[in-house]
C-alpha positions, 0 to 999 in steps of 0.5 A: 863462818864464811867459807870461800866458794871454790872455783868451778871445775872446767873441761875444755873442748878436745880441740879449738874453740867450744861449739857448745856450753854445758853448765852442770849443777850438783844437788844439795849437800853435795859437790861437783863429783856427784855429777861426774857420770853425767859429765863423762857422758856429755864429754863423750857425746859432745867432745867440742863442748866446754863443760863447767861444774860450779860449786854451790854458793853455800855450805862447805867442803863436799856439802854445798848447796845452791840456796842460802838456807838449809832445809827451809819450809815450802814458802821460804824455798820458793824465794830462795830458789828464785834468788839462786836462779838470778845469780846463776843466770848472771854467772852464765851470761858472763861465761857466755860473753867471755867464751862467745857462746849464745844461749842456743849453744848452751845447755844447763843440767841439774840434779835435785836442788840444782835442777830446781835452780836451773828451771827457775833460771831458764823460766825467769831469764828468756834465752838463757839456754837452748836446753835444760836437763832437770834430774830428780828435783823437787820443783819450787813452784809451777812456772807462770810461763813456759820458756819459749826458747828453751826445751826442758827435759825432765828425767826422774826415777819412778821410785824416788822417795825424796822428790816424788815423780808425781810432781814431775808429772804435774810440772810436765802437764802444766808446761804442756798447757802453757805451750812449752816444749818439755819431755818427761822420762821416767826410769822404773825402779830408780830412786833419788839418784843420778842413775845411768839410765837417766843419764843415757836418756838425757844424752839421747834427748840432746842428740835426737830430739827436735825442739818445738821451736825448730819443728814449728819453723818447718812444719807448723805447730804440732799437737802438745807432745807428752813423752813419758815412758820407762827409760831404763833399757839399754837401747839409747846409749849415747853415740861417741860422735859430736852431737847437736843441741838444736 
């Protein structure tokens, strides 16, 4: 049976034309309501942003997914995520064109399977987004090249039993070796969930982290930056002021 894909949930800016675009992807066997906490934090920190929450292309009801096959083996998973990343990139390009927003004004976010698709999209399609927030994901494969125009923020629960944090460490180290711009934040005692500590740290990264490409244009190339620490304190609560992506 073919199930019609619902229209995405869209939150328009508080006033006027959007200054940023956020596209937020839920995880596997879920729906956009899974990421409402993240969306609310983005809305508070970036009131002039257009926020889009698409539904996964496959499945039905509140159990949608981004890849065509449920529970594939590791080999099939790589190809399925690549296909999903291509479709996502095309949808984002269309949205950017319609709303007159650039890749640099765009941030993508995903949880679990959604994050794997986001990583694939930004690595395979240069300039698609200025930032990518990757929460608690089992990455399909190590990137062959780091996206030069995208800052990647990996956010992970240290006690994640579904997508072990060691894989996030591996991806982060690999990106550093490739000269990529990536951060890794871990929340201790947090499992496979979109925990408020990780959401809080994601907003802090968006508002306060200077992308490597911006740093290099002013200061020259720095040493590889590895930002790895516990993210589960209360010191990084997002500001209610309109932030910046770059």
